[in-house]
KOLPA-173157 format. One line per field, with one value per residue: x, y, z of N, C-alpha, C, CB in turn; residue in three letters. Coordinates in steps of 0.02 Angstrom, whole numbers. Glycine has a CB too. Example, Ala and Ser with C-alpha at 12.3 -4.5 7.8 and 13.67 -1.06 7.14 Angstrom:
<atoms>
n.X 660_642
n.Y -284_-112
n.Z 390_354
ca.X 615_684
ca.Y -225_-53
ca.Z 390_357
c.X 660_645
c.Y -165_2
c.Z 390_394
cb.X 565_704
cb.Y -224_-30
cb.Z 452_286
residuo ALA_SER
</atoms>
This chain:
<atoms>
n.X 2657_2506_2363_2286_2343_2312_2330_2350_2323_2384_2376_2348_2391_2528_2597_2604_2537_2563_2460_2409_2262_2183_2258_2357_2319_2362_2295_2201_2266_2404_2427_2389_2483_2602_2587_2595_2727_2879_3018_3194_3309_3404_3407_3427_3321_3203_3073_2987_2929_2868_2768_2687_2768_2718_2724_2862_2880_2791_2849_2981_2955_2905_3002_3135_3271_3296_3346_3295_3251_3163_3093_3029_2943_2868_2887_2815_2753_2866_2922_2823_2839_2969_2943_2857_2942_3034_2949_2904_3014_3110_3220_3351_3347_3272_3276_3227_3220_3211_3158_3154_3082_3112_3238_3335_3467_3541_3533_3550_3671_3704_3629_3599_3502_3412_3277_3136_2995_2838_2691_2625_2575_2428_2331_2297_2344_2242_2130_1987_1933_2039_2110_2084_2172_2342_2432_2361_2331_2457_2494_2402_2380_2473_2573_2699_2775_2765_2713_2803_2914_2946_2985_3097_3181_3195_3260_3387_3424_3416_3498_3584_3466_3378_3222_3057_2910_2740_2580_2438_2308_2190_2131_2230_2323_2382_2457_2543_2618_2682_2763_2845_2919_2981_3074_3159_3121_3056_2891_2853_2768_2597_2443_2270_2157_2003_1858_1739_1656_1573_1618_1714_1891_1993_2124_2294_2423_2598_2753_2911_3063_3228_3308_3267_3208_3065_2927_2783_2696_2533_2443_2314_2164_2136_2004_1923_1808_1670_1492_1397_1504_1603_1765_1848_1904_2033_2079_2077_2176_2285_2301_2331_2447_2541_2564_2648_2809_2953_3105_3164_3132_3045_3092
n.Y 7358_7277_7366_7450_7461_7382_7406_7297_7262_7131_6993_7048_7177_7171_7159_7244_7225_7255_7234_7184_7254_7194_7088_6944_6892_6853_6714_6626_6504_6530_6586_6481_6385_6450_6448_6311_6283_6244_6300_6288_6388_6523_6486_6467_6507_6473_6544_6479_6528_6649_6747_6892_6895_6859_6742_6726_6848_6840_6732_6775_6880_6812_6715_6777_6767_6711_6691_6744_6706_6747_6682_6729_6714_6804_6968_7084_7041_7006_7133_7192_7111_7149_7282_7259_7196_7300_7400_7342_7340_7238_7217_7183_7050_6981_6936_6965_6880_6880_6754_6587_6444_6324_6339_6348_6315_6408_6515_6497_6422_6244_6151_6256_6294_6276_6255_6245_6326_6315_6363_6291_6314_6224_6179_6078_6099_6064_6071_6147_6320_6432_6574_6735_6837_6847_6852_6794_6671_6607_6592_6500_6392_6256_6320_6381_6301_6158_6047_5939_5999_6099_6020_5957_6067_6092_5977_5997_6115_6100_6078_5932_5827_5931_6024_6024_6120_6120_6152_6071_6015_5909_5810_5773_5706_5576_5576_5680_5627_5523_5596_5669_5563_5512_5610_5590_5649_5628_5615_5675_5734_5773_5861_5874_5991_6063_6146_6161_6072_5981_5961_5885_5847_5984_6031_5973_5987_5973_5914_5876_5781_5786_5643_5559_5429_5317_5369_5432_5566_5597_5736_5810_5865_6026_6136_6263_6350_6387_6379_6494_6550_6592_6605_6462_6419_6366_6424_6560_6557_6532_6654_6738_6677_6688_6821_6849_6876_6768_6703_6583_6428_6269_6093
n.Z 6382_6434_6426_6568_6740_6900_7076_7202_7371_7470_7587_7718_7692_7686_7568_7410_7254_7086_6947_6783_6715_6617_6569_6619_6785_6950_7046_7174_7177_7177_7303_7388_7349_7388_7527_7551_7528_7610_7684_7720_7817_7742_7604_7424_7295_7161_7069_6948_6793_6835_6822_6877_6985_7110_7194_7226_7291_7401_7471_7491_7575_7683_7721_7784_7769_7649_7475_7315_7145_6997_6851_6697_6546_6471_6424_6467_6584_6658_6674_6754_6867_6907_6942_7049_7139_7167_7221_7336_7413_7402_7323_7356_7382_7289_7122_6958_6806_6628_6523_6449_6515_6456_6412_6511_6529_6463_6544_6685_6797_6815_6952_7042_7132_7288_7304_7195_7135_7057_6968_6849_6673_6640_6554_6418_6246_6161_6239_6306_6288_6208_6279_6210_6238_6228_6339_6445_6387_6369_6501_6547_6456_6382_6296_6289_6372_6477_6612_6607_6543_6634_6740_6684_6674_6810_6853_6799_6865_7004_7162_7231_7309_7309_7309_7235_7221_7183_7102_7034_6920_7000_6924_6837_6911_6912_6795_6830_6939_6872_6782_6871_6927_6815_6791_6894_7015_7162_7222_7382_7473_7479_7449_7436_7361_7387_7325_7400_7535_7474_7347_7212_7213_7165_7143_7163_7278_7277_7341_7286_7289_7231_7169_7274_7389_7381_7469_7529_7601_7636_7658_7765_7681_7598_7614_7530_7535_7644_7671_7568_7502_7591_7662_7731_7898_7888_7768_7803_7899_7819_7748_7857_7909_7804_7807_7908_7937_7956_8029_7989_7903_7909_7909
ca.X 2617_2438_2311_2300_2362_2283_2376_2310_2355_2369_2404_2340_2426_2601_2625_2564_2552_2539_2437_2375_2190_2152_2301_2362_2315_2370_2234_2208_2313_2471_2429_2387_2548_2652_2579_2615_2800_2911_3088_3245_3337_3461_3405_3424_3260_3181_3002_2992_2867_2846_2713_2702_2815_2683_2747_2929_2873_2760_2895_3037_2929_2893_3067_3172_3341_3299_3365_3247_3253_3102_3104_2966_2954_2832_2922_2771_2745_2931_2928_2780_2871_3024_2913_2831_3000_3061_2901_2896_3077_3143_3270_3413_3341_3233_3298_3183_3252_3167_3184_3111_3096_3138_3307_3368_3540_3571_3520_3577_3717_3671_3630_3604_3446_3390_3205_3104_2923_2803_2620_2635_2516_2408_2280_2326_2330_2179_2075_1959_1937_2101_2097_2107_2228_2402_2462_2324_2336_2522_2496_2355_2386_2542_2597_2772_2800_2719_2741_2862_2969_2965_3022_3163_3220_3209_3310_3451_3441_3415_3554_3567_3413_3338_3150_3010_2843_2697_2508_2417_2239_2184_2112_2291_2371_2419_2507_2591_2663_2723_2813_2893_2963_3021_3128_3195_3100_3008_2840_2863_2714_2543_2381_2216_2122_1932_1823_1698_1653_1533_1646_1770_1955_2008_2196_2339_2487_2649_2824_2953_3134_3272_3347_3247_3175_2992_2889_2738_2653_2472_2419_2242_2145_2118_1939_1929_1748_1611_1430_1392_1569_1646_1826_1851_1954_2099_2099_2092_2241_2336_2312_2364_2514_2586_2576_2691_2878_2989_3177_3185_3078_3050_3140
ca.Y 7325_7271_7404_7484_7418_7392_7391_7260_7244_7062_6967_7099_7238_7163_7167_7278_7192_7285_7184_7209_7253_7149_7031_6892_6912_6793_6693_6593_6448_6553_6596_6414_6353_6483_6424_6241_6281_6241_6312_6296_6455_6540_6448_6503_6478_6498_6543_6465_6553_6686_6794_6958_6888_6856_6687_6744_6903_6814_6689_6816_6919_6765_6687_6839_6755_6674_6728_6724_6723_6732_6678_6739_6717_6861_7029_7130_7014_7013_7204_7202_7078_7192_7339_7236_7184_7365_7438_7308_7346_7172_7211_7154_6977_6951_6956_6941_6871_6865_6696_6530_6386_6269_6355_6371_6304_6470_6570_6482_6366_6184_6140_6323_6311_6229_6242_6275_6329_6338_6353_6288_6310_6154_6161_6054_6144_6045_6067_6211_6378_6470_6644_6776_6879_6805_6850_6744_6606_6577_6574_6446_6335_6232_6349_6393_6264_6111_6019_5899_6044_6132_5970_5949_6125_6082_5923_6027_6172_6085_6048_5865_5825_5991_6010_6057_6129_6139_6140_6043_5991_5842_5763_5752_5686_5516_5600_5721_5582_5489_5644_5681_5505_5507_5658_5573_5693_5585_5649_5660_5763_5796_5885_5888_6054_6060_6210_6157_6004_5937_5958_5840_5882_6028_6035_5937_6018_5920_5927_5822_5788_5759_5584_5533_5364_5318_5374_5488_5588_5627_5780_5823_5909_6096_6156_6336_6388_6362_6400_6564_6571_6620_6565_6420_6438_6349_6475_6622_6546_6539_6726_6765_6648_6715_6892_6855_6855_6727_6701_6521_6381_6202_6048
ca.Z 6433_6411_6461_6631_6797_6966_7131_7250_7434_7489_7650_7770_7673_7690_7501_7359_7191_7024_6900_6723_6724_6569_6556_6671_6855_6992_7080_7238_7171_7195_7376_7417_7337_7430_7595_7553_7526_7675_7668_7771_7818_7699_7542_7360_7268_7096_7050_6876_6763_6895_6810_6904_7041_7174_7238_7251_7338_7463_7508_7513_7631_7738_7742_7776_7753_7585_7414_7263_7074_6961_6778_6662_6474_6442_6444_6503_6652_6692_6692_6812_6924_6929_6976_7114_7183_7189_7261_7401_7448_7406_7269_7382_7391_7234_7055_6904_6741_6572_6487_6435_6559_6415_6393_6573_6526_6438_6592_6751_6804_6843_7024_7072_7177_7339_7293_7136_7143_6997_6955_6776_6630_6643_6505_6356_6190_6129_6289_6329_6244_6216_6293_6154_6259_6230_6405_6483_6353_6383_6572_6563_6411_6373_6233_6295_6430_6509_6674_6589_6528_6696_6779_6652_6696_6881_6857_6783_6908_7076_7197_7254_7360_7305_7310_7191_7248_7127_7106_6970_6925_7029_6871_6803_6963_6892_6746_6867_6976_6822_6756_6924_6934_6753_6797_6956_7069_7195_7263_7453_7512_7436_7482_7389_7373_7368_7327_7461_7563_7431_7279_7200_7219_7109_7133_7208_7294_7281_7353_7262_7307_7180_7186_7339_7389_7382_7532_7518_7655_7610_7711_7765_7624_7609_7586_7524_7553_7680_7637_7547_7476_7643_7671_7790_7948_7861_7719_7839_7931_7766_7737_7917_7916_7753_7820_7967_7921_8005_8013_7957_7890_7938_7879
c.X 2544_2390_2335_2319_2316_2338_2334_2351_2335_2401_2407_2382_2502_2635_2576_2585_2520_2519_2406_2299_2157_2194_2302_2359_2323_2304_2251_2258_2383_2479_2430_2453_2602_2648_2602_2691_2828_2987_3132_3272_3394_3464_3405_3370_3241_3105_3002_2926_2832_2789_2732_2742_2783_2710_2816_2924_2843_2810_2958_3017_2921_2958_3121_3246_3350_3319_3322_3266_3185_3117_3036_2979_2922_2861_2878_2761_2810_2941_2884_2811_2928_2997_2888_2887_3026_3013_2886_2963_3116_3196_3335_3409_3302_3257_3252_3222_3199_3197_3135_3131_3125_3211_3347_3444_3577_3569_3554_3627_3680_3678_3637_3555_3430_3318_3182_3029_2892_2730_2614_2570_2493_2346_2314_2304_2262_2121_2053_1970_2001_2083_2124_2164_2290_2433_2428_2331_2401_2526_2454_2363_2461_2571_2673_2801_2746_2751_2804_2923_2993_3004_3091_3209_3241_3264_3380_3473_3447_3482_3535_3518_3372_3265_3111_2943_2798_2624_2485_2345_2235_2167_2173_2345_2412_2475_2562_2642_2710_2779_2866_2944_3008_3082_3170_3184_3043_2957_2846_2804_2661_2483_2330_2180_2052_1902_1778_1690_1615_1563_1699_1835_1970_2082_2232_2403_2538_2717_2863_3025_3177_3311_3329_3214_3100_2966_2849_2697_2593_2442_2343_2223_2133_2051_1937_1868_1700_1549_1434_1459_1611_1707_1821_1904_2025_2123_2116_2160_2298_2353_2351_2436_2563_2602_2625_2762_2909_3062_3197_3125_3089_3099_3127
c.Y 7328_7311_7436_7434_7432_7379_7360_7244_7172_7046_7022_7162_7232_7169_7205_7251_7230_7228_7218_7202_7201_7085_6981_6923_6849_6777_6656_6535_6469_6560_6528_6378_6384_6458_6352_6233_6284_6245_6310_6367_6462_6498_6494_6468_6511_6490_6539_6482_6598_6735_6863_6955_6874_6802_6703_6800_6880_6775_6727_6858_6876_6738_6740_6829_6718_6721_6701_6748_6706_6732_6682_6750_6779_6927_7075_7106_7020_7085_7220_7171_7120_7252_7319_7223_7251_7400_7405_7305_7281_7162_7179_7078_6943_6980_6925_6938_6856_6807_6638_6472_6327_6280_6379_6362_6365_6527_6559_6424_6305_6183_6206_6335_6255_6208_6277_6270_6349_6318_6351_6296_6236_6137_6139_6098_6128_6042_6137_6267_6417_6544_6687_6823_6836_6798_6798_6675_6570_6554_6512_6384_6318_6254_6355_6359_6220_6086_5979_5943_6082_6083_5956_6006_6116_6029_5950_6078_6155_6059_5976_5868_5889_5974_6053_6062_6153_6126_6119_6020_5920_5789_5737_5728_5626_5534_5639_5677_5546_5534_5659_5624_5496_5553_5648_5624_5657_5625_5627_5683_5789_5817_5900_5952_6049_6130_6215_6084_5955_5927_5903_5881_5922_6026_5987_5978_5962_5949_5866_5835_5752_5699_5551_5464_5372_5319_5438_5503_5623_5670_5787_5872_5981_6109_6233_6372_6349_6381_6474_6593_6609_6575_6523_6446_6423_6400_6541_6617_6552_6613_6757_6742_6676_6788_6904_6831_6814_6721_6638_6475_6316_6160_6036
c.Z 6413_6455_6525_6684_6857_7017_7186_7313_7452_7556_7703_7757_7674_7622_7457_7292_7133_6977_6839_6733_6678_6556_6613_6740_6897_7026_7144_7236_7196_7270_7411_7409_7381_7502_7603_7556_7597_7664_7730_7766_7767_7635_7482_7318_7202_7089_6974_6842_6812_6884_6837_6970_7108_7220_7268_7303_7405_7504_7530_7573_7693_7767_7731_7763_7686_7527_7357_7194_7044_6887_6743_6588_6442_6469_6486_6575_6691_6715_6753_6875_6952_6967_7045_7164_7211_7237_7328_7439_7454_7352_7291_7387_7334_7168_7003_6839_6688_6533_6487_6480_6521_6396_6454_6571_6499_6490_6659_6748_6831_6919_7063_7128_7227_7327_7230_7145_7077_6997_6879_6737_6630_6601_6441_6298_6158_6179_6308_6279_6260_6227_6235_6173_6268_6299_6449_6453_6370_6456_6587_6520_6399_6306_6234_6356_6460_6573_6660_6578_6590_6741_6750_6673_6769_6892_6845_6837_6982_7101_7215_7312_7362_7296_7259_7227_7191_7144_7036_6976_6953_6976_6833_6851_6944_6843_6781_6903_6928_6796_6809_6927_6872_6756_6861_7011_7104_7235_7336_7496_7465_7477_7428_7410_7344_7371_7388_7480_7518_7362_7274_7204_7156_7091_7179_7216_7302_7297_7330_7279_7255_7207_7251_7333_7396_7454_7530_7580_7624_7666_7709_7710_7647_7576_7588_7553_7598_7639_7620_7527_7528_7651_7735_7838_7923_7811_7753_7873_7881_7755_7796_7921_7866_7765_7877_7952_7977_7982_7976_7949_7926_7900_7808
cb.X 2627_2416_2254_2240_2435_2221_2414_2284_2335_2393_2474_2358_2406_2618_2641_2573_2526_2594_2386_2398_2160_2141_2371_2427_2248_2426_2192_2140_2318_2486_2368_2330_2567_2643_2506_2588_2828_2891_3096_3303_3362_3526_3344_3495_3203_3217_2962_3011_2821_2904_2649_2638_2854_2609_2750_2974_2830_2699_2915_3062_2862_2848_3084_3163_3374_3232_3442_3179_3312_3046_3141_2927_2926_2756_2947_2703_2722_2988_2908_2710_2897_3067_2854_2790_3058_3073_2838_2869_3065_3090_3285_3429_3307_3157_3372_3119_3305_3156_3249_3116_3031_3096_3309_3339_3555_3534_3445_3520_3777_3702_3687_3594_3385_3397_3163_3127_2902_2836_2573_2668_2530_2395_2230_2307_2385_2187_2098_1989_1876_2148_2128_2050_2210_2454_2458_2251_2330_2579_2470_2286_2351_2544_2565_2786_2827_2703_2689_2847_2949_2902_2981_3156_3179_3146_3293_3447_3389_3361_3574_3631_3443_3362_3122_3002_2842_2716_2469_2464_2205_2129_2064_2319_2334_2371_2473_2555_2622_2679_2779_2857_2921_2977_3100_3270_3079_3043_2768_2927_2740_2523_2395_2166_2161_1893_1782_1628_1621_1463_1677_1764_2012_1986_2222_2354_2482_2652_2838_2944_3148_3320_3418_3199_3202_2964_2937_2692_2691_2421_2452_2219_2082_2174_1878_1938_1711_1608_1367_1361_1559_1608_1888_1868_1941_2097_2043_2037_2243_2312_2245_2326_2511_2554_2510_2662_2921_2957_3218_3241_3072_2981_3141
cb.Y 7357_7198_7359_7525_7430_7344_7456_7195_7293_7013_6937_7070_7293_7096_7098_7357_7119_7331_7137_7170_7322_7184_7054_6852_6950_6804_6649_6568_6425_6620_6638_6373_6361_6559_6429_6203_6339_6175_6378_6244_6472_6532_6403_6503_6485_6461_6606_6390_6494_6723_6770_6997_6948_6845_6619_6767_6958_6769_6629_6862_6951_6708_6621_6882_6714_6640_6721_6749_6686_6784_6612_6799_6655_6857_7066_7136_6942_6991_7249_7171_7008_7214_7367_7172_7148_7410_7446_7238_7373_7118_7280_7183_6963_6964_6934_6986_6814_6927_6674_6509_6365_6261_6408_6334_6243_6492_6578_6465_6385_6120_6093_6376_6327_6261_6264_6240_6380_6309_6411_6222_6336_6135_6220_5980_6139_5977_6028_6230_6424_6463_6666_6816_6916_6832_6919_6764_6615_6627_6632_6471_6349_6155_6418_6469_6311_6052_5975_5857_6094_6158_5905_5947_6190_6061_5867_6062_6224_6034_6089_5826_5812_6036_6021_6018_6181_6099_6204_5984_5993_5842_5797_5810_5673_5463_5644_5766_5530_5465_5708_5689_5441_5523_5730_5567_5766_5535_5635_5692_5820_5741_5949_5829_6115_6011_6221_6191_6006_5966_6025_5804_5832_6099_6106_5865_6063_5881_5943_5812_5760_5812_5602_5582_5321_5257_5372_5475_5635_5573_5849_5850_5882_6144_6125_6355_6410_6392_6386_6606_6615_6628_6610_6347_6402_6279_6486_6637_6477_6507_6762_6745_6573_6706_6926_6815_6916_6656_6706_6486_6369_6169_5985
cb.Z 6503_6411_6475_6652_6817_6979_7157_7219_7491_7435_7639_7838_7717_7721_7469_7363_7192_6992_6933_6659_6710_6504_6543_6662_6871_7045_7034_7262_7096_7161_7399_7386_7262_7428_7616_7492_7483_7715_7633_7763_7888_7737_7540_7323_7318_7040_7076_6864_6741_6923_6844_6916_7047_7162_7199_7192_7308_7446_7464_7456_7612_7716_7701_7837_7808_7570_7398_7281_7037_6977_6758_6692_6440_6456_6383_6468_6649_6645_6633_6799_6903_6869_6933_7104_7143_7128_7223_7391_7516_7399_7241_7449_7456_7244_7042_6897_6744_6526_6518_6360_6595_6352_6337_6633_6481_6374_6602_6800_6850_6812_7044_7019_7137_7409_7354_7070_7200_6935_6988_6758_6557_6714_6492_6343_6138_6095_6351_6394_6252_6154_6360_6126_6326_6183_6438_6488_6278_6368_6614_6557_6344_6378_6220_6297_6482_6461_6709_6527_6473_6734_6783_6575_6688_6919_6805_6715_6900_7091_7261_7273_7429_7248_7380_7123_7308_7063_7132_6949_6857_7083_6822_6761_7027_6861_6692_6917_7018_6764_6734_6993_6944_6692_6797_6942_7043_7242_7236_7478_7559_7386_7527_7385_7341_7413_7262_7450_7632_7424_7260_7130_7233_7124_7144_7182_7358_7215_7429_7187_7377_7154_7187_7374_7447_7346_7595_7458_7704_7585_7704_7834_7590_7582_7628_7451_7490_7753_7681_7603_7416_7710_7673_7770_8015_7828_7667_7892_7965_7700_7727_7980_7907_7684_7835_8026_7907_8012_8077_7997_7817_7940_7913
residuo MET_MET_GLY_GLU_GLU_THR_VAL_ASP_GLU_ILE_LEU_GLU_GLY_SER_LEU_LYS_ILE_HIS_GLN_SER_LYS_ARG_GLY_TYR_ARG_PHE_ASN_LEU_ASP_SER_ILE_ILE_LEU_ALA_HIS_PHE_VAL_ASP_LEU_LYS_SER_ARG_THR_VAL_ASN_LEU_ASP_LEU_GLY_CYS_GLY_ASN_GLY_VAL_ILE_ALA_LEU_VAL_LEU_ALA_ASN_LEU_TYR_VAL_GLN_SER_ARG_TRP_TYR_GLY_LEU_GLU_ILE_GLN_GLN_ALA_LEU_ALA_ASP_LEU_ALA_LYS_LYS_ASN_VAL_GLU_GLN_ASN_GLY_LEU_SER_HIS_ARG_VAL_THR_ILE_ASP_THR_GLY_ASP_ALA_ARG_GLU_VAL_LYS_LYS_ILE_TYR_GLN_PRO_HIS_SER_PHE_ASP_ASN_ILE_ILE_PHE_ASN_PRO_PRO_TYR_ARG_LYS_LEU_ASP_SER_GLY_ARG_MET_ASN_PRO_LEU_PRO_GLU_LYS_ALA_VAL_ALA_ARG_HIS_GLU_ILE_LYS_GLY_SER_LEU_SER_GLU_PHE_LEU_SER_ALA_SER_GLN_TYR_LEU_LEU_LYS_PRO_LYS_GLY_ARG_VAL_PHE_SER_ILE_TYR_PRO_ALA_ALA_ARG_MET_VAL_GLU_MET_ILE_SER_LEU_PHE_ARG_LYS_LYS_ASP_ILE_GLU_PRO_LYS_ARG_MET_LYS_LEU_VAL_PHE_SER_ASP_ALA_ALA_SER_THR_ALA_GLU_PHE_VAL_LEU_VAL_GLU_GLY_ARG_SER_GLY_SER_ARG_GLU_GLU_LEU_LYS_MET_GLU_PRO_PRO_LEU_ILE_ILE_TYR_GLU_GLN_HIS_LYS_LYS_TYR_THR_LYS_ASP_MET_LYS_ASN_ILE_PHE_THR_GLY_LEU_ALA_SER_PRO_GLN_ASP_SER_GLY_GLY_GLY
</atoms>
């Protein structure tokens, strides 16, 4: 494992997350994506490229009748995810597997999951400075998996009418929609994320449904910060909402 660890309490102390001090650390994207996810009760779900397991843990904690799997290619991160699962008392509902999203046929049976969630690497190999720490580089750049490859995996793993939830740079939204459709996963719900009211859109949240017809709901945008880098009321509501377990999700 890379260097020392920190233990961070999140969502009003409802979860404790072990993270590498110098390696990959989850950020606000993961929390925003987890809040965007809307699950039915008693679903079987996969966090693809799960990192230290934060999204699977947040959602398993929120949807108390759901079953979760996390797949992570980097052994050190998978080990951290397993530790986080155990230390948050969720071993009975969350399983972490080590493996490559591009080789899911060797790991899981087809049509195994109701929902697949991922925060994929979204920097192209030729864009931006590559982080010298491999753990961070793999998480951020398309070295060992791209959106297209994550969608191919989802196409194989989803049950009929199964759903994908993801977050992607707003600047690559056209490419994202094109890739979703190419894999027969129709975008059904989207939300733009802005850093503040004066900024351009930073990210887009998307829910896609396998084999579905065309019809898109564009939700009101999410603005993260008010003046002086204070969280907006919407962001505060996200933290509060994710900290309150519930028995079942919406439709």
